[in-house]
C-alpha positions as CSV (number, residue, x, y, z in Angstrom):
1,M,-66.5,20.4,4.4
2,T,-64.2,20.9,1.4
3,Y,-65.6,20.1,-2.0
4,D,-63.0,18.3,-4.2
5,P,-64.4,17.5,-7.7
6,F,-63.2,14.3,-9.2
7,T,-61.7,15.7,-12.4
8,R,-60.8,13.9,-15.6
9,R,-57.1,14.6,-14.9
10,K,-57.3,12.9,-11.5
11,F,-59.2,10.0,-13.0
12,L,-56.7,9.4,-15.7
13,S,-53.8,9.9,-13.3
14,G,-55.3,7.3,-10.9
15,A,-56.2,4.9,-13.6
16,Y,-52.7,5.1,-15.1
17,G,-51.0,4.7,-11.8
18,M,-53.2,1.6,-10.8
19,G,-52.8,0.1,-14.3
20,T,-49.0,0.5,-14.1
21,I,-48.8,-1.2,-10.7
22,A,-51.1,-4.0,-11.9
23,L,-49.1,-4.6,-15.1
24,A,-45.8,-4.6,-13.2
25,T,-47.2,-7.1,-10.7
26,L,-48.5,-9.4,-13.4
27,L,-45.2,-9.3,-15.4
28,K,-43.3,-10.1,-12.2
29,E,-45.6,-13.0,-11.3
30,Q,-45.1,-14.5,-14.8
31,G,-41.3,-14.1,-14.6
32,L,-41.1,-11.5,-17.3
33,L,-40.0,-8.7,-15.0
34,A,-37.2,-9.5,-12.6
35,N,-37.8,-6.5,-10.4
36,A,-40.8,-4.2,-10.4
37,P,-39.0,-0.9,-9.7
38,M,-42.2,0.9,-8.8
39,L,-42.9,-1.8,-6.1
40,Q,-39.3,-2.1,-5.0
41,P,-37.6,1.3,-5.2
42,R,-33.9,1.3,-4.6
43,H,-32.5,3.2,-1.7
44,Y,-29.0,4.6,-1.4
45,D,-27.1,5.9,1.6
46,L,-23.5,6.3,2.8
47,K,-23.7,4.0,5.8
48,P,-20.7,1.7,6.0
49,K,-21.0,-1.5,4.0
50,A,-19.0,-4.7,4.3
51,P,-16.8,-5.5,1.3
52,D,-17.3,-8.6,-0.8
53,G,-14.0,-10.1,0.4
54,F,-11.1,-9.4,2.6
55,G,-9.6,-6.0,1.9
56,K,-6.7,-4.3,3.6
57,A,-7.6,-0.8,2.3
58,K,-10.2,1.2,4.1
59,A,-9.5,4.7,2.6
60,M,-7.6,6.3,-0.3
61,I,-5.8,9.6,-0.8
62,S,-5.0,10.3,-4.5
63,M,-2.5,13.1,-5.3
64,F,-3.2,13.7,-9.0
65,M,-0.5,15.6,-10.8
66,Q,-2.4,16.8,-13.9
67,G,-0.4,17.5,-17.0
68,G,2.0,14.6,-16.9
69,P,5.2,14.4,-14.8
70,S,8.3,13.5,-16.8
71,H,9.1,10.0,-15.7
72,V,12.5,10.0,-17.4
73,D,13.5,13.0,-15.4
74,L,12.1,11.8,-12.0
75,Y,12.2,8.0,-11.4
76,D,12.9,6.2,-14.6
77,P,16.5,7.0,-15.7
78,K,17.6,6.1,-19.2
79,P,21.4,5.9,-19.9
80,E,20.6,5.5,-23.6
81,L,19.2,9.1,-23.7
82,T,22.5,10.3,-22.2
83,R,24.5,8.4,-24.9
84,L,22.3,9.7,-27.7
85,D,21.8,13.2,-26.4
86,G,21.4,15.7,-29.3
87,K,21.2,12.9,-31.9
88,D,18.2,11.7,-34.0
89,F,15.9,9.3,-32.2
90,P,16.7,5.9,-33.7
91,G,13.2,4.5,-34.1
92,D,9.5,5.4,-34.5
93,I,8.0,7.9,-32.1
94,K,4.4,8.9,-31.4
95,Y,4.0,12.7,-31.1
96,D,0.9,14.4,-29.8
97,D,1.9,17.9,-31.1
98,A,3.4,17.3,-34.5
99,A,3.9,21.0,-35.1
100,G,6.3,21.4,-32.2
101,A,7.9,18.0,-32.6
102,S,11.5,17.1,-33.2
103,R,13.5,13.8,-33.4
104,E,16.4,15.2,-31.3
105,V,17.0,13.1,-28.2
106,M,17.2,14.9,-24.9
107,A,19.0,13.4,-21.9
108,S,17.8,14.3,-18.5
109,P,19.8,17.2,-17.1
110,W,19.3,16.0,-13.5
111,K,21.3,13.4,-11.6
112,F,20.0,10.1,-10.3
113,K,21.0,8.1,-7.3
114,K,19.9,4.8,-5.8
115,Y,18.0,5.1,-2.4
116,G,16.7,2.8,0.3
117,Q,17.2,-0.9,0.8
118,C,15.4,-1.5,-2.5
119,G,17.9,0.6,-4.4
120,M,15.3,2.7,-6.3
121,D,16.7,5.2,-8.7
122,V,15.4,8.7,-7.9
123,S,16.2,12.1,-9.4
124,E,17.7,14.9,-7.4
125,L,14.4,16.8,-8.0
126,L,12.7,14.5,-5.5
127,P,14.9,14.5,-2.3
128,H,12.0,13.8,0.0
129,F,10.5,11.0,-2.1
130,S,13.9,9.4,-2.0
131,G,13.4,9.0,1.8
132,I,10.2,6.9,1.5
133,V,11.1,4.6,-1.3
134,D,11.1,1.5,0.9
135,D,7.4,2.2,1.7
136,V,6.2,2.6,-1.9
137,T,5.6,0.6,-5.1
138,L,6.9,2.4,-8.1
139,I,5.0,1.4,-11.2
140,R,7.2,2.2,-14.3
141,S,5.0,0.6,-16.9
142,M,1.7,2.5,-16.8
143,H,-0.2,2.7,-20.1
144,T,-3.5,4.3,-21.2
145,G,-2.6,4.8,-24.9
146,V,-4.9,7.7,-25.4
147,N,-2.5,10.5,-26.1
148,N,-4.2,13.7,-24.8
149,H,-4.9,15.0,-21.4
150,G,-8.7,14.8,-21.3
151,Q,-9.0,11.2,-22.6
152,S,-6.1,9.9,-20.4
153,I,-7.5,11.6,-17.3
154,Y,-10.9,10.0,-18.0
155,A,-9.2,6.6,-18.4
156,L,-7.5,6.9,-15.0
157,L,-10.4,8.4,-13.2
158,N,-13.5,6.6,-14.6
159,G,-12.1,3.7,-16.6
160,T,-12.7,4.8,-20.2
161,A,-11.6,7.6,-22.5
162,L,-15.1,9.1,-22.4
163,G,-16.7,11.5,-20.0
164,G,-20.0,11.3,-18.2
165,R,-19.1,8.3,-16.1
166,P,-18.6,7.8,-12.3
167,T,-15.1,8.4,-11.0
168,L,-13.1,5.9,-8.9
169,G,-14.0,7.8,-5.7
170,S,-17.7,7.5,-6.5
171,W,-17.4,3.8,-7.2
172,I,-15.6,3.1,-3.9
173,T,-18.0,5.1,-1.8
174,Y,-20.9,3.5,-3.7
175,G,-19.5,0.1,-2.8
176,L,-18.4,0.8,0.8
177,G,-20.2,3.9,2.1
178,S,-18.4,5.9,4.8
179,E,-17.2,5.4,8.4
180,N,-18.2,8.9,9.3
181,Q,-21.7,10.2,8.7
182,D,-20.8,13.8,9.8
183,L,-18.3,14.3,6.9
184,P,-18.6,13.8,3.2
185,A,-17.5,10.3,2.1
186,Y,-15.7,11.6,-1.0
187,V,-13.8,14.9,-0.9
188,A,-11.9,16.8,-3.6
189,L,-9.2,19.3,-2.6
190,T,-8.5,21.7,-5.4
191,D,-5.5,24.0,-6.1
192,P,-5.8,27.8,-5.6
193,R,-4.1,28.3,-9.0
194,G,-7.1,26.9,-10.8
195,V,-9.4,23.9,-11.1
196,P,-8.0,20.9,-12.9
197,V,-8.6,20.1,-16.6
198,L,-12.2,18.8,-17.1
199,G,-13.4,20.6,-14.0
200,V,-16.1,18.8,-12.0
201,D,-15.7,15.7,-14.1
202,N,-12.7,14.9,-11.9
203,W,-15.0,14.1,-9.0
204,S,-18.2,13.3,-10.9
205,N,-20.7,10.6,-9.8
206,G,-21.6,10.2,-13.5
207,W,-24.9,8.3,-13.6
208,L,-24.5,6.9,-10.1
209,P,-26.9,8.6,-7.7
210,S,-25.7,12.1,-6.9
211,L,-25.1,11.0,-3.3
212,F,-21.8,9.6,-4.5
213,Q,-20.4,12.8,-6.0
214,G,-17.2,14.3,-4.6
215,T,-17.6,17.3,-2.3
216,V,-15.2,20.1,-3.1
217,I,-13.3,21.7,-0.3
218,R,-12.0,25.1,-1.3
219,P,-8.2,25.8,-1.4
220,K,-8.6,28.9,0.7
221,E,-10.5,29.9,3.8
222,P,-13.3,29.6,4.2
223,R,-12.8,26.1,2.8
224,I,-16.5,25.3,3.0
225,L,-18.9,28.2,2.5
226,N,-21.9,28.9,4.8
227,L,-20.9,26.5,7.5
228,D,-22.1,29.0,10.2
229,A,-25.8,29.5,10.7
230,P,-27.0,33.1,10.6
231,M,-27.4,34.7,14.1
232,S,-31.2,34.4,13.9
233,L,-30.9,30.6,13.7
234,K,-28.1,29.7,16.0
235,G,-28.7,27.2,18.8
236,E,-32.1,25.9,19.7
237,A,-33.8,27.9,16.9
238,Q,-31.8,26.1,14.3
239,D,-32.5,22.7,15.8
240,R,-36.2,23.3,15.7
241,Y,-36.0,24.6,12.2
242,L,-34.0,21.6,10.9
243,N,-36.3,19.1,12.7
244,F,-39.3,20.7,11.0
245,V,-37.5,20.7,7.5
246,Q,-36.5,17.1,8.1
247,K,-40.2,16.1,8.8
248,L,-41.3,17.9,5.6
249,N,-38.5,16.2,3.6
250,K,-39.5,12.8,4.9
251,E,-43.1,13.3,4.0
252,H,-42.2,14.6,0.6
253,A,-39.9,11.6,-0.1
254,E,-42.4,9.0,1.1
255,I,-44.8,9.8,-1.7
256,R,-42.0,9.8,-4.2
257,P,-40.2,6.4,-3.7
258,G,-37.2,5.6,-5.8
259,E,-36.3,9.2,-6.6
260,S,-32.6,8.8,-5.9
261,D,-31.8,12.5,-6.7
262,L,-34.4,13.6,-4.2
263,E,-33.0,11.2,-1.6
264,A,-29.5,12.5,-2.3
265,R,-30.5,16.1,-2.0
266,I,-32.2,15.5,1.3
267,Q,-29.2,13.5,2.7
268,S,-26.9,16.3,1.5
269,F,-28.9,18.9,3.4
270,E,-28.8,16.7,6.5
271,L,-25.0,16.2,6.1
272,A,-24.5,19.9,5.7
273,A,-26.1,20.5,9.1
274,R,-23.9,17.9,10.8
275,M,-20.8,19.3,9.1
276,Q,-21.1,22.6,10.9
277,T,-19.1,21.1,13.8
278,A,-17.4,18.1,12.3
279,A,-15.9,19.8,9.2
280,K,-14.5,22.8,11.1
281,E,-12.8,20.4,13.5
282,A,-11.4,18.2,10.8
283,M,-9.8,21.2,8.9
284,D,-8.5,23.0,12.0
285,L,-4.7,22.6,11.5
286,S,-4.0,24.5,14.7
287,Q,-4.6,21.2,16.5
288,E,-1.5,19.7,14.9
289,S,1.9,19.8,16.7
290,E,4.7,22.1,15.4
291,A,6.7,19.0,14.5
292,T,3.9,17.7,12.3
293,K,3.5,21.0,10.6
294,K,7.2,21.2,9.9
295,L,7.3,17.6,8.6
296,Y,4.7,18.6,5.9
297,G,6.5,21.9,5.1
298,L,3.9,24.3,6.4
299,D,6.8,26.6,7.3
300,N,8.1,26.5,3.7
301,P,6.4,29.1,1.4
302,A,7.3,27.0,-1.7
303,C,5.1,24.1,-0.6
304,A,3.0,25.3,2.3
305,E,-0.3,25.4,0.3
306,F,0.0,21.7,-0.8
307,A,1.3,20.8,2.6
308,A,-1.9,22.1,4.2
309,R,-4.1,20.1,1.8
310,C,-2.0,16.9,2.4
311,L,-2.4,17.4,6.2
312,I,-6.2,18.0,5.8
313,A,-6.4,14.8,3.7
314,R,-4.8,12.8,6.6
315,R,-7.1,14.4,9.1
316,L,-10.1,13.4,6.9
317,V,-9.2,9.8,6.5
318,E,-8.3,9.6,10.1
319,R,-11.9,10.6,10.8
320,G,-13.4,8.0,8.5
321,V,-13.7,9.8,5.1
322,R,-13.4,7.1,2.5
323,F,-11.8,8.8,-0.5
324,V,-9.8,12.1,-0.8
325,S,-8.5,13.5,-4.1
326,L,-5.9,16.3,-4.2
327,F,-5.3,18.1,-7.5
328,T,-2.6,20.3,-8.7
329,G,-3.5,23.4,-10.8
330,N,-4.6,23.3,-14.4
331,Q,-1.8,21.6,-16.4
332,T,0.9,22.3,-13.8
333,W,3.0,19.4,-15.1
334,D,2.4,19.9,-18.8
335,H,5.9,21.0,-19.7
336,H,6.0,21.4,-23.4
337,A,8.5,24.2,-23.0
338,S,10.9,25.5,-20.3
339,I,11.0,22.1,-18.6
340,A,14.4,23.0,-17.1
341,T,12.8,25.6,-14.8
342,L,9.2,24.5,-14.6
343,L,9.7,20.8,-13.6
344,P,11.9,21.7,-10.6
345,A,9.3,24.2,-9.4
346,S,6.5,21.6,-9.7
347,C,8.5,19.1,-7.7
348,L,9.3,21.6,-5.0
349,Y,5.6,22.4,-4.6
350,V,4.6,18.8,-3.8
351,D,7.6,16.6,-2.9
352,Q,7.9,17.3,0.8
353,P,4.2,17.3,1.6
354,A,3.6,14.1,-0.4
355,A,6.5,12.2,1.4
356,A,5.3,13.6,4.7
357,L,1.9,12.2,4.1
358,V,3.3,8.7,3.9
359,I,5.5,9.1,6.9
360,D,2.7,10.6,9.0
361,L,0.2,7.9,8.1
362,K,2.8,5.2,8.9
363,Q,3.6,6.8,12.3
364,R,-0.1,6.8,13.2
365,G,-0.7,3.2,12.1
366,L,-2.9,4.3,9.2
367,L,-0.7,3.4,6.2
368,D,-1.6,-0.3,6.3
369,S,-5.3,0.6,5.7
370,T,-4.9,3.8,3.5
371,V,-3.9,3.7,-0.1
372,V,-1.7,6.7,-1.1
373,H,-1.4,7.5,-4.8
374,W,0.9,9.9,-6.6
375,G,1.0,10.4,-10.4
376,G,-0.5,12.1,-13.4
377,E,-2.3,11.0,-16.6
378,M,0.8,10.6,-18.7
379,G,4.6,10.9,-18.8
380,R,6.8,12.8,-21.4
381,L,8.6,11.8,-24.6
382,P,12.4,11.2,-24.8
383,V,12.9,13.9,-27.5
384,I,13.0,17.7,-27.5
385,Q,9.8,19.6,-28.2
386,N,9.7,23.2,-29.4
387,R,13.2,23.1,-30.9
388,A,13.3,26.4,-32.7
389,G,16.1,25.5,-35.0
390,G,19.8,26.4,-35.0
391,K,21.4,26.1,-31.6
392,V,19.0,24.7,-29.1
393,N,18.4,26.6,-25.9
394,R,17.9,23.8,-23.3
395,L,16.3,26.2,-20.9
396,K,13.4,26.8,-23.2
397,V,12.6,23.4,-24.7
398,G,10.3,20.8,-23.2
399,R,8.9,17.3,-23.8
400,D,5.6,16.2,-25.5
401,H,2.9,13.8,-24.1
402,N,3.6,10.1,-23.6
403,T,0.7,7.8,-22.5
404,Y,2.4,4.7,-23.9
405,G,4.8,4.2,-21.0
406,F,5.0,6.3,-17.8
407,G,5.2,6.0,-14.1
408,M,3.4,6.6,-10.8
409,W,3.8,5.4,-7.2
410,V,1.4,3.9,-4.7
411,A,1.9,3.1,-1.0
412,G,0.0,1.5,1.8
413,G,-3.4,-0.3,1.8
414,G,-1.9,-3.6,0.8
415,F,0.7,-2.5,-1.8
416,K,4.3,-3.7,-1.4
417,G,6.9,-1.4,0.0
418,G,10.3,-0.9,-1.7
419,H,9.1,-2.5,-5.0
420,I,9.7,-1.5,-8.6
421,H,7.3,-2.9,-11.1
422,G,7.5,-3.0,-14.8
423,E,9.8,-1.4,-17.3
424,T,9.7,1.0,-20.2
425,D,12.0,0.6,-23.2
426,E,15.5,1.9,-23.3
427,F,14.2,5.4,-24.2
428,G,11.2,5.5,-21.8
429,H,8.7,5.7,-24.7
430,H,6.8,2.4,-24.4
431,A,5.9,0.2,-21.5
432,V,7.5,-3.2,-22.5
433,K,7.5,-5.4,-19.4
434,D,4.7,-6.1,-16.9
435,V,2.5,-3.5,-18.4
436,V,-0.2,-2.0,-16.1
437,N,-3.1,-0.6,-18.1
438,H,-5.6,1.8,-16.4
439,Y,-8.2,-1.0,-16.1
440,D,-5.6,-3.3,-14.4
441,Y,-4.9,-0.5,-11.9
442,H,-8.6,-0.1,-11.2
443,A,-9.1,-3.8,-10.8
444,T,-6.2,-4.0,-8.4
445,L,-7.4,-1.0,-6.3
446,L,-10.9,-2.5,-6.0
447,H,-9.4,-5.8,-4.9
448,L,-7.5,-4.1,-2.1
449,F,-10.8,-2.6,-0.9
450,G,-12.3,-6.1,-0.9
451,L,-14.5,-5.3,-4.0
452,D,-14.8,-7.5,-7.0
453,A,-14.5,-5.4,-10.2
454,K,-17.0,-7.7,-11.9
455,K,-19.6,-7.6,-9.1
456,L,-19.4,-3.9,-8.2
457,S,-22.1,-2.7,-10.7
458,Y,-25.0,-0.4,-11.1
459,K,-27.9,-1.1,-13.4
460,R,-28.5,1.7,-15.9
461,N,-31.1,1.4,-18.6
462,G,-31.4,-2.3,-17.9
463,V,-27.6,-2.8,-18.3
464,E,-25.2,-3.6,-15.5
465,Q,-22.5,-0.9,-15.6
466,T,-19.0,-1.3,-13.9
467,L,-15.9,0.7,-13.4
468,V,-13.8,-2.0,-15.1
469,E,-15.3,-3.0,-18.4
470,N,-12.3,-4.4,-20.2
471,P,-12.6,-8.3,-20.1
472,E,-8.8,-8.5,-20.1
473,A,-8.4,-6.5,-16.9
474,K,-6.4,-8.3,-14.2
475,V,-5.4,-7.8,-10.6
476,V,-1.7,-7.0,-10.6
477,S,-0.7,-9.5,-7.9
478,Q,3.0,-8.8,-8.2
479,I,2.6,-5.4,-6.5
480,L,0.5,-6.7,-3.6
481,A,2.0,-7.2,-0.2
């Protein structure tokens, strides 16, 4: 027999525990406590869940061009800039970097043409995008109004200009789970040139259970570390070991109900074991045909790296992954100077793979159920930045930030094809027609996934939290098929 003295600590612990349960039960019986969390712990998992309503979208691939692609040089041509090139800007303008600012108007140095049956204007810098315009909606009237990178990135990713909140991918996986339990529901594919601005905040679960955080897949091999078991644990030995650990985890969790971080950690361990086979297969591009590799540009050194990530993204959603984010390197599109050389290089890096992704999804019958997004957190101003005085060297100047009117494109998942939505003013500075705020964009995306922006919520500190908090947010029905 083992002698176990009934200590004062045990007595107080037991009394406190019994008292708490009794109090919670009493309050609930009297209608003063809607839910007794100790009695009804919440459980979270990534099993597929039915949406609130009918939604065409089942998955999303977001290509986030951090830094701010210049819309007036890519897909929003402004003849007025050509007419006033070199002259003073004729109105008020909002600078972000006043020290490097000027009022000198700068016309786009690149030519535009109309493409597709929709007649969309596209710059010569995006020859491959010009081939898919009839499959995309180009939104020319995006607006966040928070004129720096971090705040505008937060606005587009988590709904506000503040950090610490769940990102769009976390909300969608929270609402719908995943169709594949052997792969992460939410994946972030980073650039080998550097992590994006704000780092892990770009795929953060915020205060949602950590189960809904994005899983990073490395830009170089091995894309996921430690997938292979050590030699001493391969085969049956590993199976026995994992079964034993699973039993211990289950027992540990049962006496700690409602510990969402613990549940998430256990589920992530179990997922890691299942990924040993599934993840390798999903990222094995050798299975793709030569024609597909060529379509994406894997044979082109200028874009091969981004091509590989786009192809991995397609393979992931094809296997049931719910949300995939692709990021370009830190501030790759932030062209305050030397825009004449840096913007063409940025376009060359992503144009062919991004267009190929849409073409490939369409050929495989996946575009109707997969939202594809391409865009950054801002556009650029219509005036020269870093004008050094005297004769301006157009090869060295750039454009400052502009979050008051900029563009991005979306395709598939219930968006219209061959559609241009909204307008900026004659200079491309402000969105002036059919403005799409970041919260409108989020409400529209959730709608396409069959989720109600007002109902998709998480109770935190007694308050129901949502992705879309602005009461004026609307579903932009004009861009829906």
